[in-house]
C-alpha positions in Angstrom: 3.9 -18.4 9.3 2.3 -15.3 7.8 3.7 -13.1 5.3 2.7 -9.8 4.6 3.4 -7.2 2.0 2.1 -3.9 -0.4 2.0 -4.3 -4.2 0.4 -2.0 -6.7 -2.1 -0.8 -3.7 -2.8 -4.3 -2.4 -2.7 -5.3 1.0 -1.9 -8.8 0.9 -1.4 -11.3 3.6 -0.4 -15.1 2.8 -0.6 -18.0 5.2 2.6 -19.9 4.3 1.1 -23.7 5.6 -2.0 -23.3 4.4 -1.2 -21.4 1.4 -4.7 -19.3 1.8 -4.1 -15.4 0.6 -6.3 -12.5 2.0 -6.6 -9.3 0.3 -7.3 -6.7 3.8 -7.8 -3.1 4.7 -4.7 -1.1 6.6 -6.4 -1.8 9.9 -6.9 -6.0 9.3 -3.1 -5.4 7.7 -1.9 -4.1 10.6 -4.0 -6.3 13.5 -2.4 -9.3 12.1 0.9 -7.6 11.7 0.6 -7.4 15.5 -0.6 -10.5 16.0 2.2 -12.1 14.2 5.1 -10.6 16.1 3.7 -11.5 19.0 3.6 -15.4 18.4 3.9 -16.5 14.6 2.2 -19.5 15.8 -0.9 -17.9 17.2 -4.2 -20.3 17.7 -7.7 -19.6 17.9 -7.6 -20.3 22.1 -4.4 -17.5 22.0 -6.5 -15.4 20.1 -9.7 -15.4 22.3 -7.4 -15.1 25.3 -7.7 -11.3 27.4 -4.1 -10.9 27.1 -4.0 -11.1 23.4 -6.8 -8.4 22.7 -5.2 -6.1 25.6 -1.7 -6.7 23.4 -3.4 -5.6 20.1 -5.8 -2.7 21.9 -2.5 -0.8 23.4 -0.1 -1.1 20.6 -3.0 0.2 17.7 -5.3 2.4 20.1 -4.0 5.5 19.0 -4.9 4.1 14.7 -8.5 2.5 15.5 -11.1 2.7 17.8 -11.3 0.0 20.3 -14.9 -1.4 18.3 -12.7 -2.0 15.0 -10.0 -3.2 16.7 -12.7 -5.9 18.2 -14.2 -6.9 15.0 -10.9 -7.2 13.3 -9.9 -9.4 16.0 -12.9 -11.8 15.6 -12.6 -11.8 12.1 -9.1 -13.0 12.4 -9.8 -15.5 14.8 -12.9 -17.2 12.8 -10.0 -17.4 9.9 -7.9 -19.0 12.2 -10.6 -21.6 13.7 -11.3 -22.5 10.0 -7.1 -23.1 8.9 -6.6 -20.0 6.8 -4.6 -18.0 9.2 -1.9 -18.8 11.6 -1.8 -22.7 10.5 0.6 -25.2 11.6 3.1 -26.7 9.5 1.7 -30.3 9.2 4.4 -31.0 6.3 7.4 -31.2 8.3 6.2 -34.6 10.1 6.0 -36.1 6.4 9.5 -35.4 5.2 10.5 -38.6 6.1 8.0 -40.3 4.0 9.5 -37.9 1.2 13.0 -39.0 1.6 12.2 -42.3 1.5 10.3 -42.6 -1.3 11.2 -45.0 -3.9 13.1 -43.6 -6.8 10.7 -43.7 -10.0 12.2 -42.1 -13.5 9.6 -40.0 -15.2 11.7 -37.3 -16.9 15.0 -37.5 -19.1 17.0 -35.1 -20.7 18.5 -36.2 -24.1 21.9 -34.3 -24.7 21.2 -34.9 -28.5 23.9 -32.6 -29.4 26.7 -31.3 -28.1 27.4 -29.0 -30.7 25.8 -25.8 -31.5 25.8 -23.2 -34.3 25.2 -20.1 -32.1 27.8 -19.1 -29.9 25.9 -17.1 -26.6 27.9 -15.6 -24.9 26.4 -16.8 -21.1 26.2 -20.1 -22.3 26.9 -22.8 -19.3 27.1 -25.6 -22.0 30.2 -23.9 -23.6 28.6 -23.9 -27.1 27.3 -27.1 -26.5 30.6 -28.9 -25.3 29.6 -29.3 -21.9 33.3 -29.2 -20.4 33.9 -32.1 -22.6 33.8 -32.2 -26.7 31.6 -31.8 -29.3 29.5 -35.1 -29.9 26.1 -35.8 -31.7 24.1 -38.7 -29.9 23.8 -41.9 -32.0 20.4 -43.7 -32.3 21.7 -47.0 -30.5 22.4 -45.0 -27.2 19.4 -42.8 -27.6 17.2 -46.2 -27.9 19.3 -47.4 -24.8 18.1 -44.2 -22.6 14.3 -44.4 -23.6 14.8 -48.4 -22.6 16.3 -47.2 -19.5 13.1 -44.8 -18.9 10.9 -47.6 -19.6 12.4 -50.0 -16.8 12.8 -47.3 -14.4 9.3 -45.4 -14.4 7.5 -48.1 -12.5 3.6 -47.7 -13.2 3.7 -44.3 -14.6 2.6 -44.3 -17.6 3.3 -40.6 -18.9 6.7 -40.1 -19.8 8.8 -36.7 -20.3 11.2 -36.3 -22.8 13.5 -32.9 -23.9 15.6 -33.1 -26.7 18.0 -30.6 -25.6 21.7 -29.5 -26.5 23.4 -27.7 -27.8 21.3 -27.5 -30.4 19.2 -30.5 -31.0 18.2 -29.6 -34.6 21.7 -30.1 -35.6 21.1 -34.2 -34.9 17.3 -33.9 -36.2 17.8 -37.5 -37.8 18.0 -39.0 -34.7 15.3 -37.3 -33.0 12.9 -38.5 -35.4 14.4 -42.2 -35.4 14.3 -42.0 -31.5 10.6 -40.3 -31.7 9.3 -43.0 -33.9 11.0 -46.1 -31.3 9.3 -44.3 -28.3 6.4 -44.7 -30.4 6.8 -48.3 -30.9 7.4 -48.8 -27.0 4.1 -47.3 -26.1 2.1 -49.5 -27.5 4.4 -52.5 -25.8 4.6 -51.1 -22.0 1.4 -49.0 -21.8 3.6 -45.8 -21.7 2.9 -42.4 -23.2 6.0 -40.1 -24.3 5.4 -36.4 -24.1 8.4 -35.1 -26.1 9.7 -31.5 -25.9 12.6 -30.1 -28.1 14.4 -27.2 -27.2 15.8 -25.1 -30.3 17.3 -21.7 -31.1 15.5 -21.7 -34.5 18.4 -21.5 -36.7 17.7 -25.0 -38.6 13.7 -24.6 -38.6 12.1 -25.3 -41.6 8.7 -26.4 -42.8 9.4 -30.2 -42.7 10.5 -29.8 -38.9 7.7 -27.8 -38.1 5.5 -30.2 -39.1 7.0 -32.7 -37.6 7.1 -31.1 -34.3 3.4 -30.0 -34.5 3.0 -33.7 -35.1 4.8 -35.4 -32.5 6.1 -32.8 -29.9 3.7 -32.2 -27.1 5.9 -28.6 -26.5 8.8 -26.5 -27.7 10.9 -23.8 -26.1 12.5 -21.4 -28.6 15.3 -19.4 -27.5 15.3 -15.8 -27.8 16.3 -13.1 -25.7 13.9 -10.0 -26.6 14.7 -7.0 -28.5 16.9 -7.7 -31.4 19.7 -5.5 -29.9 19.4 -7.5 -26.9 19.3 -11.0 -28.3 22.3 -10.0 -31.0 24.4 -9.2 -28.3 24.3 -12.3 -26.3 22.9 -15.0 -28.9 25.2 -14.3 -32.2 26.6 -16.7 -34.6 30.4 -17.6 -34.1 31.0 -14.8 -37.0 29.6 -12.3 -34.3 26.6 -11.8 -36.7 23.4 -11.7 -34.8 20.6 -14.1 -35.0 17.4 -12.2 -34.2 16.2 -11.4 -38.1 16.9 -15.0 -39.1 14.9 -16.9 -36.2 12.3 -14.5 -35.0 9.7 -15.3 -38.7 10.4 -19.0 -38.3 9.2 -18.7 -34.5 6.5 -16.3 -35.3 5.6 -19.1 -37.9 5.3 -22.0 -35.5 4.0 -20.4 -32.4 1.1 -19.7 -35.1 0.8 -23.2 -36.5 0.5 -24.5 -32.8 -2.2 -21.9 -32.0 -0.1 -20.3 -29.7 -0.3 -23.1 -27.5 1.9 -25.6 -26.3 5.1 -23.7 -26.6 7.2 -21.4 -24.8 9.2 -18.2 -25.9 12.5 -18.6 -23.4 14.8 -15.6 -22.9 17.9 -14.6 -20.5 18.3 -11.2 -19.3 21.4 -10.3 -17.8 22.9 -7.0 -16.7 23.1 -5.8 -20.2 19.4 -5.8 -20.3 17.8 -5.1 -16.5 15.2 -3.6 -18.3 14.0 -6.9 -19.5 9.9 -5.9 -18.9 10.7 -4.2 -22.2 11.7 -7.7 -23.9 8.8 -9.2 -22.2 6.8 -6.4 -23.7 8.3 -7.0 -27.4 7.5 -10.6 -27.2 3.9 -9.6 -27.0 4.2 -7.4 -29.8 5.6 -10.0 -31.7 2.3 -11.9 -31.0 3.6 -14.5 -28.7 1.5 -15.8 -26.0 3.4 -18.3 -24.0 6.6 -16.5 -22.8 9.5 -16.8 -20.2 12.8 -14.7 -19.3 15.3 -16.4 -16.9 18.0 -14.2 -15.1 21.0 -15.2 -16.3 23.3 -17.3 -13.7 27.1 -16.6 -13.4 30.1 -16.4 -11.6 30.5 -12.8 -10.0 33.5 -12.4 -12.5 31.5 -12.5 -15.7 30.8 -9.0 -16.9 27.0 -9.9 -17.7 26.4 -11.5 -14.0 23.3 -10.6 -11.9 24.7 -8.9 -8.9 23.4 -7.9 -5.3 23.3 -4.2 -6.4 21.1 -4.9 -9.2 18.6 -6.6 -7.3 16.3 -3.1 -6.8 16.6 -2.5 -10.6 15.3 -6.0 -10.8 12.4 -5.7 -8.7 11.2 -2.5 -10.1 11.2 -4.7 -13.3 9.2 -7.2 -11.9 6.7 -4.7 -10.6 6.4 -3.0 -14.2 6.0 -6.5 -15.6 2.9 -7.3 -13.3 0.9 -4.6 -14.2 1.5 -4.7 -18.0 0.4 -8.2 -17.4 -2.6 -7.0 -15.8 -3.4 -3.9 -18.4 -2.8 -6.4 -21.2 -5.6 -9.1 -19.7 -8.2 -6.5 -18.8 -7.9 -5.4 -22.8 -8.5 -9.1 -23.5 -4.7 -9.3 -24.7 -3.7 -11.8 -22.1 -0.6 -13.8 -22.3 1.1 -16.4 -20.0 4.3 -15.1 -18.3 5.9 -18.4 -16.8 7.1 -16.8 -13.6 3.6 -15.4 -12.7 1.8 -18.5 -13.4 0.8 -19.6 -9.8 -1.9 -21.9 -8.9 -3.6 -21.1 -5.4 -6.1 -23.8 -5.2 -4.1 -26.8 -6.2 -0.6 -26.4 -6.8 1.8 -28.9 -6.9 1.7 -32.4 -5.4 3.3 -32.9 -1.9 6.8 -34.4 -2.7 7.1 -31.7 -5.6 6.2 -28.4 -3.1 8.9 -30.2 -0.3 12.0 -31.3 -2.9 11.4 -29.6 -6.2 12.2 -30.7 -9.7 13.0 -34.4 -9.0 16.7 -33.9 -10.4 18.9 -37.0 -9.5 15.9 -38.9 -8.6 12.9 -38.8 -11.0 14.8 -36.5 -13.9 18.0 -37.5 -15.2 19.8 -35.8 -18.1 22.0 -38.7 -20.7 25.1 -37.4 -22.6 25.8 -38.3 -25.9 27.7 -41.1 -25.1 25.0 -42.5 -22.5 26.3 -40.8 -19.3 23.7 -40.0 -16.4 23.9 -36.8 -14.7 21.1 -35.2 -11.9 20.3 -32.8 -14.9 21.8 -31.0 -17.9 23.7 -28.4 -15.6 25.9 -31.0 -13.8 26.7 -32.5 -16.7 30.3 -32.9 -17.3 31.0 -32.8 -13.5 32.7 -36.1 -12.8 31.4 -35.7 -9.2 27.9 -36.1 -10.6 28.4 -38.9 -12.8 25.6 -41.4 -11.9 25.9 -44.1 -14.3 25.6 -44.7 -18.3 22.5 -46.2 -19.8 24.3 -49.6 -20.4 25.0 -50.2 -16.4 22.2 -48.4 -15.0 22.4 -46.4 -11.8 26.0 -47.2 -10.6 26.4 -44.6 -7.9 22.9 -44.5 -5.8 24.3 -42.4 -3.0 24.5 -39.1 -5.7 20.8 -40.2 -6.0 20.4 -40.7 -2.5 22.3 -37.0 -1.8 19.1 -35.1 -3.8 16.7 -37.3 -2.2 17.4 -35.8 1.4 17.8 -32.6 -0.3 14.3 -30.5 0.6 13.2 -27.3 2.2 13.3 -28.6 5.7 17.4 -29.6 4.9 17.9 -26.2 3.8 18.4 -23.3 6.6 17.4 -20.5 4.6 14.1 -22.1 3.4 12.9 -22.9 6.7 12.0 -19.0 7.5 11.4 -18.3 3.8 7.5 -17.9 2.9 8.0 -18.7 -0.9 9.3 -22.2 0.0 6.5 -24.2 -0.9 6.3 -22.2 -4.6 9.8 -22.6 -5.3 10.7 -25.9 -3.6 13.7 -24.7 -2.4 14.8 -23.6 -5.3 17.4 -25.1 -8.2 19.8 -27.5 -6.5 22.7 -27.1 -9.4 22.8 -23.0 -9.2 23.0 -23.7 -5.0 25.9 -26.1 -5.5 27.8 -24.3 -8.1 27.4 -20.6 -6.5 26.5 -21.3 -2.6 28.4 -24.1 -1.9 26.3 -27.5 -1.4 23.2 -28.8 -2.3 21.1 -27.6 0.4 22.7 -24.1 0.4 20.9 -21.5 -1.2 21.7 -19.4 -4.4 20.5 -15.5 -2.2 20.1 -13.6 -5.3 17.8 -16.0 -7.2 16.3 -16.5 -3.8 15.7 -13.1 -3.9 14.0 -12.6 -7.2 12.1 -15.9 -6.5 10.2 -14.1 -3.1 9.5 -10.6 -5.5 8.3 -12.9 -8.5 6.1 -14.5 -5.8 4.8 -11.7 -4.4 4.0 -10.0 -8.3 2.0 -13.0 -9.1 -0.4 -13.1 -6.1 -1.0 -9.3 -6.6 -1.9 -10.1 -10.1 -4.6 -13.1 -9.3 -5.7 -10.4 -6.6 -6.4 -7.7 -8.9 -7.4 -9.9 -11.5 -10.2 -11.3 -9.0 -11.3 -7.9 -7.4 -12.4 -7.1 -11.1 -14.4 -9.9 -11.5 -16.5 -9.3 -8.5 
């Protein structure tokens, strides 16, 4: 399967099944397009047949000399023989192994606080309530959650735990107690906990910063960008904006971590479709690790992204990609999460085919100990999998997630980005498209654009290093 596109002056050819990426001239671009249109499952043998050559010559004879076409066809044939173009899909026959693999839980999202001190207008968690009641996780419930994770992690040593909310700093004492308990259990069970905290920053202070720097492998700091953008969507309950209070705290925390092991994480909505300006603002503030995500909401929500917004969003991603290249050239580079792509290694086979592992490798725990596939399913009783006392009581839910992959989703089968997004977010597919094996189309369109931009950035920077 081949995907071709043009971006920022580069002609790019992607071989989907091998992951190989080629930057080519116009003639080679057209020859490959011609071959792909005839048969997307070309082989070196068919490429060497006179019939194939005659078809290419007949279609392109008015644009290019015959000798140039012949040389290009030889080059394409060599690339095909070496497994870099027109590669057959070798993953689909392995999907049975992915479906049958034993569940090993390696990551857990602890809803340490179902309460929040902000009133973000797009919050899927309803200001921390998650369709339920305000509550704080007790140490006992959190302890049982960590015990469950250890008991169900098999031989895996590194375990991920995210303190989440609502706002987890509202239950900070329990966070500290659970980290201490986790460190004790590491020695007993030969495990290592990688703790993360996701915070809006309101309660950050020097004591909390010191603890985070000592114990947290990562910290996610929520900020939507420019002051007017952030304060419109992330106010306090009295309507006052949060930007002026939290930005200095975030800058201090990021600097104290040497601009590593953190993310500034924003959300863009219909109110700021010029979101590349918000990323530029992050850079102006000195941040080096950043992400800004498209809001996901019902079509009736005034801030929700709609299909007619996509051209503007694509334009913004193009602007942002060019800005990334410019900053890198000046020695002022930064990491933008959605443009971080590994063309040489990438994720393992299981991750590539079935995504984040929600419901199988990753679970969320409510303040009272209920288990859900991920934080976005919390509060939906159809996805209540069990609890920290009894464990998984509805394994059929895990089975449904385990059977969900890029080959069970019809729209993924022909999508060039399938091995980059791994089928996309199952929660968004379920909530906005009807089922786990469906696709959230607007999200898919944006993901495809981000992949194209990310690869173009790699091509541009690689060319400069020659």
